[in-house]
C-alpha positions in Angstrom: 53.0 -37.8 -47.6 50.1 -36.9 -45.1 47.1 -38.9 -44.1 43.6 -37.6 -45.1 40.1 -38.8 -44.4 37.7 -39.0 -47.1 34.1 -39.6 -48.0 32.9 -40.5 -51.3 30.0 -41.9 -53.4 31.1 -45.1 -55.3 30.2 -45.9 -58.8 27.3 -48.1 -57.7 25.7 -45.2 -55.7 26.6 -46.2 -52.3 28.7 -44.0 -49.7 32.1 -44.9 -48.3 34.7 -43.4 -46.1 38.2 -44.2 -45.0 41.8 -42.9 -44.9 44.3 -42.6 -47.5 47.9 -41.0 -47.7 48.4 -38.3 -50.5 50.7 -35.5 -51.4 47.8 -33.0 -50.8 44.1 -32.7 -50.6 43.9 -31.8 -54.2 46.0 -34.8 -55.3 43.7 -37.1 -53.4 40.6 -35.7 -54.8 42.0 -35.9 -58.3 43.1 -39.6 -57.7 39.5 -40.6 -56.2 37.8 -38.7 -59.3 39.9 -40.5 -61.8 38.8 -43.9 -60.3 35.2 -42.9 -60.8 34.2 -42.0 -57.2 32.3 -38.7 -56.4 34.2 -37.0 -53.6 32.0 -35.5 -50.9 34.7 -34.4 -48.7 38.4 -34.6 -47.8 40.2 -33.4 -44.5 43.7 -34.0 -43.1 44.2 -36.3 -39.9 47.1 -36.7 -38.0 46.4 -39.8 -36.1 45.4 -43.1 -37.8 42.8 -44.3 -35.6 40.8 -47.5 -36.2 37.2 -47.0 -35.6 35.2 -50.2 -36.0 32.0 -49.1 -37.4 31.0 -52.4 -39.1 32.0 -55.8 -38.2 32.2 -58.7 -40.8 29.7 -61.5 -39.9 30.8 -65.2 -40.2 28.5 -66.1 -43.0 29.6 -63.1 -45.1 33.1 -64.0 -44.3 32.7 -67.7 -45.3 31.2 -66.7 -48.7 33.8 -63.9 -49.2 36.8 -66.0 -48.6 35.6 -68.9 -50.8 34.5 -66.7 -53.7 37.8 -64.6 -53.6 40.0 -67.7 -53.4 38.1 -69.3 -56.5 38.6 -65.9 -58.4 42.3 -65.6 -57.6 42.8 -69.1 -58.5 41.1 -68.4 -61.9 43.5 -65.5 -62.4 41.3 -62.6 -61.7 43.0 -59.5 -60.4 42.5 -58.8 -56.7 40.9 -55.3 -57.7 38.6 -56.7 -60.2 37.5 -59.7 -57.8 36.7 -57.1 -55.0 34.8 -54.9 -57.4 32.7 -57.9 -58.5 32.1 -59.1 -54.8 31.2 -55.6 -53.6 28.2 -55.6 -56.0 26.9 -58.9 -55.1 23.4 -59.1 -53.2 24.5 -62.3 -51.5 26.3 -60.3 -49.0 24.7 -58.1 -46.3 24.6 -54.3 -47.2 27.1 -53.6 -44.3 29.7 -56.1 -45.7 29.4 -54.6 -49.1 30.2 -51.2 -47.7 33.3 -52.9 -46.0 34.5 -54.3 -49.4 34.0 -50.9 -50.9 36.3 -49.4 -48.3 38.8 -52.0 -48.9 38.7 -51.4 -52.6 39.3 -47.6 -52.2 42.3 -48.3 -49.9 43.8 -50.7 -52.6 43.3 -48.1 -55.3 45.1 -45.7 -52.9 48.1 -47.9 -53.0 47.6 -50.3 -50.0 48.2 -54.1 -50.2 45.2 -56.5 -49.6 46.4 -57.2 -46.0 46.9 -53.6 -45.2 43.5 -52.5 -46.6 41.8 -55.3 -44.7 43.5 -54.1 -41.5 42.6 -50.7 -42.2 38.9 -51.6 -42.5 39.0 -52.8 -38.8 36.2 -55.2 -39.5 38.1 -58.5 -39.5 39.6 -60.4 -36.7 43.4 -60.5 -36.5 43.6 -64.3 -37.6 42.1 -63.3 -41.1 44.4 -60.2 -41.3 47.7 -62.2 -40.4 46.8 -65.1 -42.7 46.3 -62.9 -45.8 49.5 -61.0 -44.7 51.5 -64.3 -44.6 50.0 -65.4 -48.0 51.1 -62.1 -49.7 54.5 -62.2 -48.3 55.0 -66.0 -49.3 53.5 -65.3 -52.8 50.9 -68.0 -52.0 47.8 -65.9 -51.5 45.5 -68.4 -53.5 46.6 -71.3 -51.5 46.4 -69.2 -48.2 42.8 -68.0 -49.1 41.7 -71.5 -49.7 43.0 -72.5 -46.1 41.3 -69.4 -44.8 38.0 -70.4 -46.4 38.2 -73.9 -45.2 39.0 -72.7 -41.7 36.1 -70.3 -41.4 33.8 -73.0 -42.9 34.9 -75.2 -40.1 34.1 -72.4 -37.6 30.6 -71.9 -39.1 29.9 -75.6 -39.3 30.8 -76.2 -35.6 28.7 -73.2 -34.6 25.7 -74.3 -36.6 25.9 -77.7 -35.1 25.8 -76.4 -31.6 22.9 -74.0 -32.3 20.9 -76.8 -34.1 21.5 -79.2 -31.2 20.4 -76.7 -28.5 17.5 -75.1 -30.5 14.9 -77.8 -29.4 15.9 -78.0 -25.7 15.8 -74.2 -25.6 12.6 -73.9 -27.0 11.1 -76.5 -24.7 12.7 -74.9 -21.7 11.6 -71.3 -22.5 7.9 -72.7 -23.3 7.8 -74.8 -20.1 9.0 -71.9 -18.0 6.4 -69.6 -19.5 3.6 -72.0 -19.0 4.5 -72.6 -15.4 4.8 -68.8 -14.7 1.1 -68.3 -16.3 -0.2 -71.3 -14.0 1.6 -70.2 -10.9 1.1 -66.4 -10.9 -2.4 -66.0 -12.6 -4.4 -69.4 -12.5 -3.6 -70.9 -9.2 -3.9 -67.6 -7.1 -7.3 -67.1 -8.6 -8.3 -70.7 -7.6 -6.8 -70.3 -4.1 -9.0 -67.1 -3.7 -12.1 -69.4 -4.0 -11.2 -70.7 -0.6 -12.1 -67.3 1.0 -10.4 -66.3 4.2 -8.8 -69.7 4.8 -5.4 -69.3 6.2 -2.6 -69.9 3.6 1.0 -70.0 3.9 4.2 -71.1 2.1 4.2 -71.3 -1.5 0.4 -70.6 -1.7 0.8 -67.3 0.2 3.9 -66.3 -2.0 2.1 -67.0 -5.2 -1.1 -65.0 -4.2 1.1 -62.1 -2.9 3.0 -62.0 -6.2 -0.1 -62.1 -8.1 -1.5 -59.1 -6.2 1.7 -57.2 -6.7 1.8 -57.9 -10.5 -1.9 -56.8 -10.8 -1.3 -53.6 -9.0 2.3 -52.8 -10.7 2.0 -54.7 -14.2 3.5 -51.8 -16.0 6.6 -51.5 -13.7 7.0 -55.2 -13.9 7.1 -55.3 -17.9 9.5 -52.3 -17.7 11.8 -54.1 -15.3 11.8 -57.3 -17.2 12.7 -55.4 -20.4 15.5 -53.4 -18.7 17.0 -56.6 -17.2 16.9 -58.5 -20.4 18.5 -55.8 -22.2 21.1 -55.5 -19.6 21.9 -59.2 -19.7 22.2 -59.2 -23.4 24.7 -56.5 -23.4 26.4 -57.8 -20.2 27.1 -61.2 -21.8 28.6 -59.6 -24.7 31.3 -58.1 -22.5 34.5 -59.7 -21.2 32.9 -59.7 -17.8 30.0 -61.7 -19.1 32.3 -64.0 -20.9 34.0 -64.8 -17.7 30.8 -65.2 -15.9 29.5 -67.7 -18.4 32.8 -69.6 -18.4 32.6 -69.7 -14.5 29.0 -71.0 -14.5 29.7 -73.7 -17.2 32.8 -75.0 -15.5 30.4 -75.7 -12.4 28.4 -78.2 -14.5 30.7 -81.3 -15.3 29.0 -82.3 -18.6 29.1 -78.7 -19.8 32.7 -78.4 -18.5 34.0 -81.4 -20.4 32.3 -80.3 -23.6 33.7 -76.8 -23.5 37.2 -78.1 -22.9 37.0 -80.4 -26.0 35.7 -77.6 -28.0 38.4 -75.1 -26.9 41.1 -77.9 -27.7 39.7 -78.3 -31.2 39.5 -74.7 -31.9 42.9 -74.2 -30.6 44.4 -76.9 -32.7 42.6 -75.9 -35.9 43.5 -72.4 -35.7 47.0 -73.1 -34.9 47.3 -75.5 -37.6 45.9 -73.1 -40.2 48.2 -70.2 -38.9 51.5 -72.4 -38.9 50.8 -73.8 -42.4 50.2 -70.4 -43.8 53.6 -69.1 -42.5 52.5 -67.2 -39.6 55.3 -67.1 -36.8 54.9 -69.6 -34.0 54.6 -67.0 -31.2 51.9 -64.9 -33.0 50.1 -68.2 -34.0 50.1 -69.4 -30.4 48.6 -66.1 -29.1 45.9 -65.8 -31.7 44.9 -69.5 -31.5 44.5 -69.0 -27.8 42.5 -65.9 -28.2 40.1 -67.6 -30.8 38.9 -70.2 -28.3 37.4 -67.4 -26.1 38.7 -69.3 -23.0 39.8 -66.8 -20.3 41.6 -69.7 -18.5 43.6 -70.5 -21.6 44.3 -66.8 -22.5 45.9 -66.4 -19.0 48.4 -69.1 -19.9 49.5 -67.5 -23.1 52.4 -65.6 -21.4 53.7 -69.0 -20.1 53.7 -70.5 -23.6 55.2 -67.3 -25.3 57.9 -67.2 -22.5 58.8 -70.8 -23.1 59.0 -70.4 -26.9 61.1 -67.3 -26.6 63.6 -69.1 -24.4 64.1 -71.9 -26.9 61.6 -74.3 -25.7 59.4 -76.5 -27.9 55.7 -76.1 -28.6 55.1 -79.4 -26.7 57.0 -78.2 -23.5 55.2 -74.8 -23.8 51.7 -76.5 -23.9 52.6 -79.0 -21.1 53.5 -76.0 -18.6 49.9 -74.6 -19.1 48.4 -77.9 -17.7 45.4 -77.1 -20.0 45.6 -79.1 -22.9 44.6 -83.0 -23.0 47.8 -85.2 -23.0 46.8 -86.6 -26.4 47.1 -83.1 -28.0 50.5 -82.5 -26.3 51.9 -85.8 -27.3 50.7 -85.2 -30.9 52.1 -81.9 -31.2 55.5 -83.4 -29.8 55.3 -86.1 -32.5 54.6 -83.5 -35.2 57.7 -81.5 -34.1 59.9 -84.6 -34.4 58.7 -85.3 -37.9 58.4 -81.7 -39.0 54.6 -81.9 -39.6 53.1 -80.0 -36.6 50.4 -78.4 -38.8 49.1 -81.9 -40.0 49.1 -83.3 -36.5 47.2 -80.4 -35.2 44.6 -80.8 -38.0 44.1 -84.5 -37.2 43.7 -83.9 -33.6 41.1 -81.1 -34.2 39.1 -83.5 -36.3 39.2 -86.2 -33.4 38.1 -83.7 -30.8 35.4 -82.4 -33.2 34.0 -85.9 -33.3 34.3 -86.3 -29.7 32.5 -83.0 -29.0 29.7 -83.8 -31.3 29.2 -87.1 -29.3 29.2 -85.3 -26.0 27.0 -82.6 -27.4 24.3 -85.2 -28.2 24.6 -86.8 -25.0 24.2 -83.5 -23.2 21.0 -82.6 -25.3 19.6 -86.0 -24.4 20.1 -85.4 -20.7 18.4 -81.9 -21.0 15.0 -83.3 -22.0 14.6 -85.8 -19.0 16.0 -83.2 -16.7 13.3 -80.7 -17.8 10.5 -83.2 -17.3 11.7 -84.0 -13.7 12.0 -80.4 -12.9 8.6 -79.6 -14.2 7.1 -82.8 -12.5 8.8 -81.6 -9.2 7.3 -78.1 -9.4 3.8 -79.4 -10.2 4.2 -81.8 -7.3 4.9 -79.2 -4.9 1.9 -76.9 -6.3 -0.4 -80.0 -5.9 0.6 -80.6 -2.4 0.3 -76.9 -1.5 -3.3 -77.1 -3.0 -4.2 -80.1 -0.9 -2.8 -78.5 2.1 -5.0 -75.4 1.6 -8.0 -77.6 1.1 -7.2 -79.5 4.3 -7.0 -76.2 6.3 -10.3 -75.3 4.7 -12.0 -78.6 5.9 -10.6 -78.0 9.2 -12.0 -74.5 9.4 -15.5 -75.7 8.3 -15.2 -78.5 11.1 -14.5 -75.9 13.8 -17.7 -74.1 12.9 -19.8 -77.1 13.6 
């Protein structure tokens, strides 16, 4: 059988594209037409390349896994469940296109895990969990675990965003106000002193104001370009390393991130192991899910230890990354044969610890911002008085 790329119009009027194996182009066109699709084009392709056009977003993933698990629990066939879900307006249009592509792949003879993998829109954790559920004949139970896992991920992310929303708004607003006062209001006030000699911060503010007045268009263009560059840069691996390096320089943030990484690793590893994924694959995927480059560099050490017959506890100890409590709990779980349960309990404990530290960090940000603003205002007031004293000295010399 050969591999063909196709493009079709689905029964609900949307377009979809993908790749399927068939005896010939005519056979594939006939098969797709019988399934109710309007075929726009079919062409042979030699290499199966995964091209990620669309990416599943976390809210869509949470809703999808929960609804799919409920439908399969109720005895609905996978194909029928996907058909219903692909027509729901609760999902984003891009995710509905992903589901349509998965449905077409299943119609072409692929399993659910193969179709999900072919879509290229889901992370390896999701693909491997579904594959393990299919091979073990417990897809419904696995999907419930997957749903609980992604709900936990979304809850943690929402808590962090909610906690940081107010301090971030205050910081941005304070910075904006200070820039307006420093670059536009104060320089105009200082110019009222005429030819009085100025220096230091006052001279810098006046020069900056003059530059912006003469080159405001270039200044706006530069700010926009820098902002776009930073947004894309921090989405790259280099940007992630930079953020991790900066956060590790601040002790409270470093401590919080270490707790979150330990919690994410424990929760992900627990879900993977309980779903039947091999320990080596589970360790690698759990480490990558944390986003910690420091931990990712330790993955070969853990895998090498496990391949040589070492226990998970020993493998984790060798990394010198994980808290001792987590390592000891894993050892206890290995002795009792309940590693997944122990990891889940540790993850809950670290979630609570991270939540407390996050609240403490937020409570520290507000007074810190007040102190910084107060210091800046104090420097400006001192500069203003210094300029006024220079003015008085100049007036005194004339008399």
